[in-house]
N, C-alpha and C positions, 0 to 999 in steps of 0.2 A: 553491334560491333561500332570500337570507338575510330573516331575522327584518323587516329595515326593509322591503326592498323588499313581502312582504307586506305589512308596514301599510299601506303606503302605496299600493296595490293595493285595500287594503281601503277604506280614506278615499276615494280617488278611483271609486269604486263605487259608494258609499253618494253623494257629492256629484250624483251621476248619474244616482241613484236606481233606478239597473238595481243589484241583490246577486247578489256573485260568489262563488265560493266561498270565498277569502279574508274576504271579510266577514261571512259566514253563519258561517263558522269562531269569526271573532274577536267576535261580538254572541252567539252561541246560540241559545238557545229556550226562551223562556217558558212554551211549553204540553205541561209536564211529562206531561197524561194523554193527549192525543195522542203525544208521544214512546215514551212507556212502554207504548200498546197497538201503536204501529206495530212497533217491539223483538220483544213479544210475536207479533205475524202475521208476524215473518219468522223467528222458531224455531219456529213454526206451519208455515211453509210449509218448512222447512226436514224438518222432523215428516213432511207430507204426501206430500211428494216419496217418501221411501222407499216410501208406498204408494201411487203412483202417481195421486194426488189432488192438488186443489190448492186451497188457505188462501182464504178469504174474501175478501174485499177489503175497500176501506173508501172512502169518499167523505165528505169534510170541507168543506161551503160557510161563508162569510161574505162581509159586506160588501165596497164596493169597498175599498182600502188597509189593511183589517184583517190586511194580510203572508201573502199565498197563495203568491205567488211566493218568499218570503223561506223561508216551511217546506218549499216543494217542494223550495228546494235543500239545506235542511237535513236531512231526510226522507232525500233521494239519498247525501250525505253517511255519514248512519248505515249506508243501504244497502248502500254499497262496504267501510264496515269490515265488515260483516258476512260479508265475502266475495261480496255478488252481480254479476252484471251490471245495471246499470242507465239508462233511457231516462227524461229526459223529454219529453215531448211538449208543442208548443203545441195546440190545439185553434184549427184559422183554416180563410180557404175554399181553401186550398191542400190542408189537411190535417183534411178534414173526419172528423169522425168516424163516418158512412155509407158509407165508400169504403175496406174492408180492405188491399186494396192499398196507397194512398196514406199508410192511416194507418203500414205495417209499414215502408214505407220510411222515413220518418221519425224512427219507433224505432228504427230500425237506425242514421242518419245520428247518434242522437242516444246510442246506445248505449257507455258507458263502462264501460274492465272496470277491475278493481279494481288499479293499480298501472300500467297501462298507459296510453303515449297513443297508438294507430295505430286503423287501422280494426277494430272491435272483435270478427269473426269473422278476421278475418286476426290478431289478438292469438292469440285463446282455439283457434286450427288450429292454430297453434304448439305447443297444450298436448295434443293427442290422441295419444293411442296407440294405433293400428289393433290393438295387440296386447294391448291390457290388455281386464281382464273388464269396467270399464265401456262402453268402445266396443262390447264384443261383446252385453254386453245392449241399447244403444243398438239395432245396427244387425237385433237379435231382434227389438225391440219395431217398429221400421220396417219388417220383411215382414209381421210378424202384422198389426200395428195398418191400419185402413183407410183409408192414405193413398195419394195418388200414386204409383205406383212410381217414380218421378224420385226419391224420398227412400231407398228402399233400395238403388236401383242409383248413386247418388250417393257413398252409404256406402260398397260394397264398392268404388267407385272410385278411393275414397279412399284405400283401404285398400291395394288391388293396384299401383295408378300414381299413388302420393302423392310418389314420386321425379320425377315429370315434372312441373315445378313449375308451368311455362304450364297444364296442368288443373287443378291443384290451383289456382291460384290462379279459374279459370271454374269449378270446385266450391265454395269460398267464396265467390265474386260469384254464383252461382245462392242460398244458403242466404241470403245479405245482401239478394234481393229484386231480383237480375238476371236475364233471361230465361235460355234454357237452350236449344236446341231440340234437338226428339227426334230429328234424325237426327243433332247430334251425341255425344249419348248414346248411341244406338244405334254407333254407328262405334266409338266407347272398349272398347264390350261384345264388340262384333263381335273385336276384337283381342285380348279376354281370354278368349275362345269361351266367351261367355255371353250373346249377345244374342237366344240364345230365355228364358233365365232372366228377362228385366224386359218385359213390354209394352209400358211406357211411354205411358200413355192420356192422349186429351187432356182440358185440362181447362180451368176460365174463370181468368182472373189473380184473379178474388174467390175463387174456392175454394182457387187456390194461396194464397195470404196463408193464409187462416186455419189453412192446413193445417200452414204456416211459423210460424203461432203456438203452434201443435202440439209442432211438430219443433225448435229452437230450443232450448227449457228444455233439454230432454233433452238435447241436444246440449253447452249447456253444463257439465252436470251432467257430462255424461261428458270434459269436459274437466281437471274437476275444482273447477267455481264450485257455487254454494252456487242458483243458479237466477237468475234473470230477473224483476226488477222493475218496475215501470212505472209512471211519476210524470206524469197529467198536468192540466193547465193548461187554463183557458180551456174548463170543460168545461159551462159554463152555455151557452154558445153551441147547445148543441142544439135550446131554448127559441125561437129561430131558424127551425127545419127546419121542412120538411109533414111531414106525417102518415109519409109514405112514409120520409120520408128518417130520421124517429125511428124507425120500424118496425126499418130498415135499421143503424142506432146499437146498438138493443137485441135484435140477432138473437139468438137461444140455439142459430146454429150458429156463432159467432162465441166462443170461448172468451173472448180480451180484451176482448169487452164484455157477457159476460154478471156482470157486475154481479148478484148475486144477494142478496145481504145488504151492505144501502148504510145506512149510517149519516147523518142531516144536522145539523150543529151548526146551530141558528139559532137568532136571539131565545130563547134562554137555554134552547134546549129540543133533546134527541134523537129522531129521527125516523128510526125504522126503515121501506123498503119494496123490494118487491120488484118487478124488471119483468111484467107479466104481457100479453103480445102489443106492442100497441102504447103502451099505459099505464103507471103506474104506480098501485100500490095503498099507500097509506100509513096506518103507523099513530103514535102517541105513545108512546113506551115511559119515559122517565123522565128525572129532570132533566139539565141539560148545561150546558156554557159556550160564546159563540157563538166560531167559531173561523176561521181559513182554511181551506185546500183540498189535498187530497190525493187521488190514486186510484192503488189500484192492484186486481187485476184477480181474482175469481175463478171457474172454470170447475163448481163443486159445482152440484147441483141444489137448488135452496130446498126447503128443510124446512116 
């Protein structure tokens, strides 16, 4: 794409009041403190991944019109440069934070793979090498983790029958959030002589989505990517939820919602918060600047 076309797209996006990637790249970002912290967290995420842990997340809040969407787009650009797969999700009635299945599907639809344009996990699967040490490590983890045996079984089938493109597409669709009937999995396992190896337990859609959030980052790393960054907009809508919905949104069983070390920039003050059951305990830590919004997530226990 020519420079002239890129600039024109940026201008038209700004006229419409909807920042696109071209506009964000042209304008840059003046929130240098947030950018530096975000870059540091991306590096921390790479290091923590080697230990099988997850880096702390970040929430930055600001008033209407302070540039939240622009900042999210800019941070997504940074994450992609650092070779992370990145999803920017907007919380809404169709994508509530308290419904892991809907949230996961939205995250998958929004996922962008560095340098690629196709469906995220389809592009990622093209870089999976079942003979590699990384894939073997992923399979070993899936067999030993407290996941439903569907994940270990699908990794086995991808390795054993990956040349069957119809099956390959079904497996990738399952990882992306589509259903995969246990009978279908058992049929392919039987063809491989492994029917008795995998039990294929029953599981709810909610629990399956939670386990997909655990599985996919490791799948991405096995394909050579740095990990998965989730950027979530309109998080303030949680204030309209019922207490039960809020409790589900902060559920400690959902890794993507375990925002255990959260920073709020608001009215010139930084606040640190830790979800506790249905509520939030908040304490002031140090001065800061009002800013816009970004969320990535932590799976660590709170210190």
